[in-house]
BALUMKOL-184755 format. One line per field, with one value per residue (C-alpha): residue number from 1; chain; z, x, y. Coordinates in steps of 0.05 Angstrom, whole numbers. Example, Ala and Ser with C-alpha at 12.3 -4.5 7.8 and 13.67 -1.06 7.14 Angstrom:
REM residues 2
num (1 | 2)
cadena (A | A)
c3 (156 | 143)
c1 (246 | 273)
c2 (-90 | -21)
//
This chain:
REM residues 330
num (1 | 2 | 3 | 4 | 5 | 6 | 7 | 8 | 9 | 10 | 11 | 12 | 13 | 14 | 15 | 16 | 17 | 18 | 19 | 20 | 21 | 22 | 23 | 24 | 25 | 26 | 27 | 28 | 29 | 30 | 31 | 32 | 33 | 34 | 35 | 36 | 37 | 38 | 39 | 40 | 41 | 42 | 43 | 44 | 45 | 46 | 47 | 48 | 49 | 50 | 51 | 52 | 53 | 54 | 55 | 56 | 57 | 58 | 59 | 60 | 61 | 62 | 63 | 64 | 65 | 66 | 67 | 68 | 69 | 70 | 71 | 72 | 73 | 74 | 75 | 76 | 77 | 78 | 79 | 80 | 81 | 82 | 83 | 84 | 85 | 86 | 87 | 88 | 89 | 90 | 91 | 92 | 93 | 94 | 95 | 96 | 97 | 98 | 99 | 100 | 101 | 102 | 103 | 104 | 105 | 106 | 107 | 108 | 109 | 110 | 111 | 112 | 113 | 114 | 115 | 116 | 117 | 118 | 119 | 120 | 121 | 122 | 123 | 124 | 125 | 126 | 127 | 128 | 129 | 130 | 131 | 132 | 133 | 134 | 135 | 136 | 137 | 138 | 139 | 140 | 141 | 142 | 143 | 144 | 145 | 146 | 147 | 148 | 149 | 150 | 151 | 152 | 153 | 154 | 155 | 156 | 157 | 158 | 159 | 160 | 161 | 162 | 163 | 164 | 165 | 166 | 167 | 168 | 169 | 170 | 171 | 172 | 173 | 174 | 175 | 176 | 177 | 178 | 179 | 180 | 181 | 182 | 183 | 184 | 185 | 186 | 187 | 188 | 189 | 190 | 191 | 192 | 193 | 194 | 195 | 196 | 197 | 198 | 199 | 200 | 201 | 202 | 203 | 204 | 205 | 206 | 207 | 208 | 209 | 210 | 211 | 212 | 213 | 214 | 215 | 216 | 217 | 218 | 219 | 220 | 221 | 222 | 223 | 224 | 225 | 226 | 227 | 228 | 229 | 230 | 231 | 232 | 233 | 234 | 235 | 236 | 237 | 238 | 239 | 240 | 241 | 242 | 243 | 244 | 245 | 246 | 247 | 248 | 249 | 250 | 251 | 252 | 253 | 254 | 255 | 256 | 257 | 258 | 259 | 260 | 261 | 262 | 263 | 264 | 265 | 266 | 267 | 268 | 269 | 270 | 271 | 272 | 273 | 274 | 275 | 276 | 277 | 278 | 279 | 280 | 281 | 282 | 283 | 284 | 285 | 286 | 287 | 288 | 289 | 290 | 291 | 292 | 293 | 294 | 295 | 296 | 297 | 298 | 299 | 300 | 301 | 302 | 303 | 304 | 305 | 306 | 307 | 308 | 309 | 310 | 311 | 312 | 313 | 314 | 315 | 316 | 317 | 318 | 319 | 320 | 321 | 322 | 323 | 324 | 325 | 326 | 327 | 328 | 329 | 330)
cadena (A | A | A | A | A | A | A | A | A | A | A | A | A | A | A | A | A | A | A | A | A | A | A | A | A | A | A | A | A | A | A | A | A | A | A | A | A | A | A | A | A | A | A | A | A | A | A | A | A | A | A | A | A | A | A | A | A | A | A | A | A | A | A | A | A | A | A | A | A | A | A | A | A | A | A | A | A | A | A | A | A | A | A | A | A | A | A | A | A | A | A | A | A | A | A | A | A | A | A | A | A | A | A | A | A | A | A | A | A | A | A | A | A | A | A | A | A | A | A | A | A | A | A | A | A | A | A | A | A | A | A | A | A | A | A | A | A | A | A | A | A | A | A | A | A | A | A | A | A | A | A | A | A | A | A | A | A | A | A | A | A | A | A | A | A | A | A | A | A | A | A | A | A | A | A | A | A | A | A | A | A | A | A | A | A | A | A | A | A | A | A | A | A | A | A | A | A | A | A | A | A | A | A | A | A | A | A | A | A | A | A | A | A | A | A | A | A | A | A | A | A | A | A | A | A | A | A | A | A | A | A | A | A | A | A | A | A | A | A | A | A | A | A | A | A | A | A | A | A | A | A | A | A | A | A | A | A | A | A | A | A | A | A | A | A | A | A | A | A | A | A | A | A | A | A | A | A | A | A | A | A | A | A | A | A | A | A | A | A | A | A | A | A | A | A | A | A | A | A | A | A | A | A | A | A | A | A | A | A | A | A | A | A | A | A | A | A | A | A | A | A | A | A | A | A | A | A | A | A | A)
c3 (0 | 18 | -47 | -87 | -49 | -63 | -136 | -142 | -109 | -155 | -217 | -194 | -179 | -247 | -282 | -242 | -259 | -333 | -333 | -295 | -338 | -400 | -467 | -485 | -447 | -464 | -500 | -456 | -452 | -500 | -574 | -620 | -680 | -740 | -783 | -838 | -821 | -809 | -736 | -723 | -757 | -721 | -653 | -666 | -690 | -627 | -582 | -615 | -608 | -535 | -519 | -542 | -513 | -449 | -426 | -485 | -483 | -553 | -571 | -639 | -689 | -741 | -804 | -880 | -911 | -939 | -871 | -836 | -885 | -880 | -804 | -805 | -856 | -819 | -756 | -795 | -823 | -752 | -729 | -681 | -712 | -659 | -693 | -676 | -726 | -786 | -816 | -877 | -942 | -997 | -1015 | -1053 | -988 | -956 | -1015 | -1006 | -933 | -953 | -1005 | -951 | -905 | -853 | -847 | -813 | -840 | -801 | -829 | -778 | -803 | -824 | -899 | -914 | -929 | -966 | -1042 | -1068 | -1089 | -1020 | -985 | -997 | -1015 | -968 | -913 | -894 | -903 | -905 | -933 | -883 | -933 | -1007 | -1031 | -1105 | -1159 | -1210 | -1243 | -1210 | -1253 | -1245 | -1254 | -1306 | -1351 | -1420 | -1420 | -1366 | -1374 | -1363 | -1386 | -1375 | -1449 | -1446 | -1416 | -1483 | -1522 | -1553 | -1502 | -1447 | -1481 | -1430 | -1378 | -1340 | -1276 | -1245 | -1183 | -1193 | -1175 | -1154 | -1092 | -1086 | -1073 | -1097 | -1162 | -1171 | -1162 | -1208 | -1263 | -1257 | -1259 | -1322 | -1356 | -1344 | -1368 | -1440 | -1441 | -1429 | -1461 | -1441 | -1478 | -1438 | -1402 | -1467 | -1496 | -1434 | -1441 | -1514 | -1496 | -1450 | -1382 | -1325 | -1265 | -1195 | -1132 | -1100 | -1096 | -1054 | -1109 | -1161 | -1118 | -1110 | -1185 | -1206 | -1150 | -1164 | -1239 | -1262 | -1292 | -1310 | -1298 | -1251 | -1232 | -1157 | -1098 | -1088 | -1014 | -1026 | -1083 | -1050 | -983 | -1017 | -1056 | -992 | -963 | -1022 | -1070 | -1143 | -1164 | -1182 | -1181 | -1234 | -1227 | -1299 | -1337 | -1345 | -1269 | -1214 | -1181 | -1106 | -1049 | -987 | -929 | -908 | -839 | -824 | -767 | -767 | -767 | -704 | -667 | -592 | -576 | -631 | -591 | -587 | -659 | -681 | -638 | -673 | -742 | -719 | -695 | -758 | -802 | -758 | -773 | -716 | -741 | -812 | -790 | -756 | -822 | -857 | -803 | -818 | -890 | -924 | -964 | -919 | -944 | -919 | -965 | -905 | -878 | -904 | -940 | -924 | -957 | -1031 | -1037 | -1075 | -1042 | -1040 | -1077 | -1137 | -1150 | -1214 | -1191 | -1240 | -1222 | -1209 | -1191 | -1134 | -1137 | -1211 | -1201 | -1149 | -1201 | -1251 | -1202 | -1216 | -1291 | -1287 | -1247 | -1297 | -1354 | -1318 | -1304 | -1378 | -1398 | -1345 | -1311 | -1242)
c1 (0 | 57 | 91 | 29 | 20 | 92 | 86 | 20 | 51 | 111 | 67 | 24 | 85 | 115 | 50 | 43 | 114 | 102 | 40 | 74 | 137 | 135 | 142 | 200 | 237 | 218 | 274 | 314 | 381 | 408 | 392 | 436 | 398 | 432 | 381 | 374 | 301 | 285 | 292 | 217 | 203 | 260 | 236 | 165 | 190 | 231 | 174 | 127 | 177 | 191 | 117 | 114 | 183 | 191 | 251 | 294 | 335 | 349 | 411 | 405 | 456 | 418 | 444 | 438 | 446 | 515 | 542 | 509 | 541 | 609 | 608 | 584 | 635 | 691 | 670 | 666 | 736 | 761 | 728 | 681 | 612 | 566 | 498 | 450 | 397 | 392 | 336 | 362 | 336 | 348 | 361 | 425 | 460 | 433 | 456 | 526 | 525 | 495 | 550 | 602 | 570 | 551 | 477 | 444 | 381 | 317 | 275 | 219 | 203 | 131 | 131 | 62 | 31 | 91 | 96 | 150 | 195 | 194 | 243 | 305 | 289 | 344 | 308 | 368 | 331 | 259 | 223 | 184 | 150 | 138 | 167 | 150 | 178 | 131 | 117 | 100 | 62 | 50 | -24 | -8 | 24 | -9 | 0 | -21 | 27 | 3 | 66 | 141 | 148 | 105 | 165 | 199 | 145 | 157 | 109 | 158 | 220 | 263 | 208 | 231 | 272 | 298 | 339 | 411 | 429 | 497 | 462 | 396 | 390 | 318 | 341 | 395 | 344 | 295 | 347 | 362 | 288 | 274 | 336 | 313 | 242 | 228 | 167 | 209 | 276 | 349 | 359 | 306 | 356 | 392 | 326 | 309 | 376 | 363 | 295 | 327 | 314 | 358 | 385 | 379 | 413 | 354 | 279 | 268 | 299 | 253 | 192 | 213 | 225 | 158 | 116 | 149 | 135 | 207 | 193 | 126 | 145 | 190 | 212 | 202 | 185 | 110 | 104 | 138 | 90 | 27 | 41 | 57 | -8 | -47 | -17 | -41 | 18 | -5 | 19 | -9 | 24 | 20 | 33 | 55 | 21 | 85 | 94 | 136 | 201 | 202 | 249 | 231 | 269 | 292 | 310 | 362 | 399 | 475 | 513 | 551 | 490 | 503 | 429 | 398 | 334 | 319 | 339 | 289 | 236 | 250 | 242 | 178 | 151 | 165 | 136 | 74 | 6 | 16 | 85 | 60 | -1 | 48 | 86 | 20 | 4 | 72 | 50 | 83 | 55 | 58 | 92 | 37 | -23 | -70 | -56 | -94 | -52 | -54 | -108 | -93 | -47 | -65 | -77 | -12 | -45 | -62 | 9 | 44 | 116 | 174 | 217 | 291 | 344 | 380 | 440 | 449 | 436 | 492 | 540 | 519 | 512 | 579 | 569 | 499 | 524 | 580 | 530 | 484 | 541 | 562 | 491 | 471 | 536 | 561)
c2 (0 | 46 | 29 | 46 | 111 | 133 | 114 | 152 | 213 | 211 | 205 | 263 | 306 | 292 | 309 | 373 | 393 | 379 | 422 | 479 | 479 | 524 | 489 | 535 | 588 | 660 | 696 | 744 | 779 | 831 | 832 | 874 | 900 | 933 | 970 | 1021 | 1037 | 1110 | 1129 | 1133 | 1066 | 1032 | 1057 | 1033 | 965 | 956 | 979 | 929 | 873 | 888 | 890 | 817 | 800 | 841 | 800 | 824 | 888 | 915 | 953 | 988 | 1013 | 1053 | 1086 | 1081 | 1013 | 1031 | 1051 | 992 | 944 | 979 | 974 | 902 | 878 | 913 | 875 | 810 | 822 | 834 | 769 | 805 | 819 | 849 | 844 | 788 | 808 | 854 | 895 | 932 | 961 | 910 | 838 | 853 | 870 | 807 | 766 | 792 | 769 | 702 | 691 | 707 | 654 | 706 | 690 | 630 | 597 | 599 | 541 | 555 | 625 | 633 | 650 | 620 | 688 | 719 | 722 | 674 | 733 | 763 | 716 | 675 | 603 | 579 | 619 | 660 | 727 | 748 | 808 | 850 | 897 | 903 | 969 | 971 | 1016 | 1047 | 1114 | 1180 | 1229 | 1304 | 1318 | 1371 | 1319 | 1312 | 1236 | 1187 | 1128 | 1057 | 1021 | 1028 | 1037 | 1100 | 1135 | 1126 | 1163 | 1232 | 1262 | 1242 | 1269 | 1306 | 1298 | 1235 | 1233 | 1169 | 1150 | 1127 | 1055 | 1083 | 1110 | 1072 | 997 | 999 | 1031 | 977 | 921 | 957 | 963 | 889 | 871 | 913 | 887 | 815 | 826 | 804 | 849 | 911 | 895 | 897 | 963 | 1002 | 1046 | 1063 | 1085 | 1126 | 1162 | 1176 | 1204 | 1255 | 1223 | 1249 | 1212 | 1242 | 1219 | 1184 | 1173 | 1236 | 1279 | 1247 | 1262 | 1335 | 1343 | 1314 | 1345 | 1413 | 1408 | 1408 | 1339 | 1308 | 1235 | 1197 | 1127 | 1121 | 1075 | 1075 | 1094 | 1162 | 1179 | 1152 | 1185 | 1251 | 1246 | 1233 | 1297 | 1338 | 1336 | 1343 | 1274 | 1206 | 1138 | 1084 | 1010 | 995 | 938 | 897 | 895 | 927 | 909 | 901 | 917 | 878 | 910 | 841 | 815 | 761 | 728 | 732 | 666 | 687 | 714 | 713 | 711 | 668 | 655 | 730 | 739 | 685 | 719 | 785 | 752 | 719 | 786 | 827 | 771 | 762 | 792 | 841 | 863 | 869 | 910 | 957 | 965 | 981 | 1033 | 1065 | 1075 | 1014 | 957 | 896 | 833 | 787 | 776 | 770 | 840 | 900 | 953 | 1027 | 1068 | 1079 | 1019 | 956 | 889 | 849 | 790 | 834 | 858 | 837 | 829 | 830 | 770 | 780 | 729 | 765 | 719 | 732 | 807 | 808 | 781 | 835 | 892 | 927 | 918 | 948 | 1007 | 1021 | 1016 | 1066 | 1114 | 1112 | 1129 | 1181 | 1202 | 1185)
//
């Protein structure tokens, strides 16, 4: 009887312990995030993450993608990378890190609601937004383009501004996507140059030129044009019929992450419905198809995305930039 009582007690104690024990430890400690997000967006992202993961303290290094990558690669070269997780502007930068063996795969990341072009198939980096590139139009323009090829028409001669891929990662990816598209043609940029298009340093300069009436048309990332329109700027935005290129502001976990559990939790958060709704509230097109876009933006599932092989584009990047500089100047 005593034996049975002790056995019963042990069984009950073990069951109680199993019920009381958490299935997995909550992430904690310090997470080092390197990001190129604007200050306000980065702060909101971290606040949202910490609300879900209060045991994690986040240290941020924030700057432009070029400076973030320079700092990171200098640390890698010295054998002491500090970042656990990255959130930067474009997949080309992530592909460089992947090729150098500096990213670790996260097979458990939820990509079920992401378009296939929004994440690395080896699951080393994942898009957190869809920043598309299309055409901004001044409302005084005589022609309303519907196609990329409309920018080559006589009506657009000398009236097109575009961002330079020498300064903009989105512009570099866009150039690669148009070059690879049979519907547009590999000589599109040569034709743009012959039609008097001018290159400006970045997307902001394109917005100012078109909104100010110095140019009637521009190639630009959509959120700048749509947000300016919503604030009363005299511009419209066109998603061309052939499709749009995308920049995904990807996130990734560094191979040498000192806090991989917190890094995975960060990736989970920015890819979650809650994290994606926060991106939409900040005025960006979410990457998830099941999250409503901001007012004036299309549903993610309706987008026609121009495919681009990021690995192949990385190989051609320097050649593309030289070609662009020869056409439009450095």
